[in-house]
Short mmCIF file of the C-alpha atoms (twelve columns), coordinates in Angstrom:
data_MODEL
# 
_entry.id   MODEL 
# 
loop_
_atom_site.group_PDB 
_atom_site.id 
_atom_site.type_symbol 
_atom_site.label_atom_id 
_atom_site.label_alt_id 
_atom_site.label_comp_id 
_atom_site.label_asym_id 
_atom_site.label_seq_id 
_atom_site.Cartn_x 
_atom_site.Cartn_y 
_atom_site.Cartn_z 
_atom_site.pdbx_PDB_model_num 
ATOM 1  C CA . MET A 1  0.000   0.000  0.000  1 
ATOM 2  C CA . ALA A 2  1.275   3.453  -0.863 1 
ATOM 3  C CA . GLU A 3  2.406   5.887  1.809  1 
ATOM 4  C CA . PRO A 4  -0.480  8.219  2.695  1 
ATOM 5  C CA . THR A 5  -0.068  11.898 1.895  1 
ATOM 6  C CA . MET A 6  -0.394  14.681 4.415  1 
ATOM 7  C CA . ASP A 7  -3.630  15.801 2.736  1 
ATOM 8  C CA . SER A 8  -5.231  12.365 2.873  1 
ATOM 9  C CA . LEU A 9  -4.198  11.901 6.504  1 
ATOM 10 C CA . LEU A 10 -5.573  15.303 7.458  1 
ATOM 11 C CA . ALA A 11 -8.862  14.638 5.683  1 
ATOM 12 C CA . ARG A 12 -9.318  11.336 7.520  1 
ATOM 13 C CA . ILE A 13 -8.324  12.876 10.885 1 
ATOM 14 C CA . ASN A 14 -10.920 15.612 10.415 1 
ATOM 15 C CA . GLU A 15 -13.533 13.074 9.345  1 
ATOM 16 C CA . LEU A 16 -12.945 11.068 12.522 1 
ATOM 17 C CA . ALA A 17 -12.948 14.195 14.672 1 
ATOM 18 C CA . HIS A 18 -16.486 15.084 13.559 1 
ATOM 19 C CA . LYS A 19 -17.995 11.652 14.259 1 
ATOM 20 C CA . ASN A 20 -19.210 10.115 17.468 1 
ATOM 21 C CA . LYS A 21 -16.082 8.475  18.761 1 
ATOM 22 C CA . THR A 22 -15.738 4.794  19.438 1 
ATOM 23 C CA . ASP A 23 -12.552 3.471  21.002 1 
ATOM 24 C CA . GLU A 24 -11.490 2.121  17.604 1 
ATOM 25 C CA . GLU A 25 -12.025 5.476  15.873 1 
ATOM 26 C CA . THR A 26 -10.169 7.335  18.621 1 
ATOM 27 C CA . ALA A 27 -7.231  4.940  18.309 1 
ATOM 28 C CA . GLU A 28 -7.210  5.304  14.511 1 
ATOM 29 C CA . ARG A 29 -7.293  9.100  14.796 1 
ATOM 30 C CA . ASP A 30 -4.392  9.083  17.259 1 
ATOM 31 C CA . HIS A 31 -2.373  6.822  14.956 1 
ATOM 32 C CA . LEU A 32 -3.126  9.048  11.948 1 
ATOM 33 C CA . ARG A 33 -2.133  12.161 13.896 1 
ATOM 34 C CA . LYS A 34 1.230   10.589 14.699 1 
ATOM 35 C CA . GLN A 35 1.766   9.734  11.023 1 
ATOM 36 C CA . TYR A 36 0.781   13.270 9.998  1 
ATOM 37 C CA . LEU A 37 3.162   14.864 12.497 1 
ATOM 38 C CA . LYS A 38 5.984   12.589 11.357 1 
ATOM 39 C CA . LEU A 39 5.455   13.619 7.718  1 
ATOM 40 C CA . PHE A 40 5.150   17.285 8.703  1 
ATOM 41 C CA . ARG A 41 8.391   17.220 10.676 1 
ATOM 42 C CA . GLU A 42 10.264  15.458 7.856  1 
ATOM 43 C CA . SER A 43 9.007   18.003 5.339  1 
ATOM 44 C CA . PHE A 44 9.819   20.968 7.574  1 
ATOM 45 C CA . ARG A 45 13.290  19.619 8.379  1 
ATOM 46 C CA . SER A 46 13.997  19.173 4.671  1 
ATOM 47 C CA . GLN A 47 12.966  22.761 3.954  1 
ATOM 48 C CA . VAL A 48 15.186  24.131 6.726  1 
ATOM 49 C CA . GLU A 49 18.136  22.018 5.605  1 
ATOM 50 C CA . MET A 50 17.811  23.343 2.036  1 
ATOM 51 C CA . MET A 51 17.634  27.055 2.886  1 
ATOM 52 C CA . GLN A 52 20.344  29.639 2.599  1 
ATOM 53 C CA . VAL A 53 20.122  32.899 4.536  1 
ATOM 54 C CA . TYR A 54 21.533  36.221 3.315  1 
ATOM 55 C CA . ASP A 55 21.776  39.563 5.087  1 
ATOM 56 C CA . LYS A 56 20.872  42.908 3.480  1 
ATOM 57 C CA . ALA A 57 24.383  43.314 2.104  1 
ATOM 58 C CA . GLY A 58 24.101  40.008 0.247  1 
ATOM 59 C CA . LYS A 59 26.486  38.120 2.530  1 
ATOM 60 C CA . GLU A 60 25.483  34.573 3.344  1 
ATOM 61 C CA . VAL A 61 24.696  34.142 7.038  1 
ATOM 62 C CA . THR A 62 23.310  30.600 6.984  1 
ATOM 63 C CA . PRO A 63 23.848  29.001 10.416 1 
ATOM 64 C CA . GLU A 64 26.898  26.742 10.551 1 
ATOM 65 C CA . LYS A 65 24.815  23.761 11.698 1 
ATOM 66 C CA . VAL A 66 22.695  24.014 8.539  1 
ATOM 67 C CA . ARG A 67 25.805  24.480 6.381  1 
ATOM 68 C CA . GLN A 68 27.320  21.311 7.839  1 
ATOM 69 C CA . ILE A 69 24.162  19.313 7.142  1 
ATOM 70 C CA . GLN A 70 24.207  20.620 3.565  1 
ATOM 71 C CA . ARG A 71 27.882  19.621 3.202  1 
ATOM 72 C CA . ASP A 72 27.123  16.137 4.556  1 
ATOM 73 C CA . LYS A 73 24.350  15.733 1.987  1 
ATOM 74 C CA . GLY A 74 26.591  16.961 -0.840 1 
ATOM 75 C CA . LEU A 75 24.588  20.152 -1.366 1 
ATOM 76 C CA . ARG A 76 27.583  22.406 -0.640 1 
ATOM 77 C CA . ASP A 77 31.170  22.304 -1.732 1 
ATOM 78 C CA . ASP A 78 32.551  25.107 0.441  1 
# 
């Protein structure tokens, strides 16, 4: 089975939130929320790791921790 998308997970979570809740539905909703948060965090982390920050003068001021992650992934050669 294919990995669910954030949109499909969110739609199902909202569907379950509007119903009368059985124990099974509550457990499913909790599981789906965990999956959604995992996907959200992975996506957000990827975006942060890909960014470069510049000041007004045009000098790069990307935090060193992010630069190192980019070097480790082969995204930087400096």
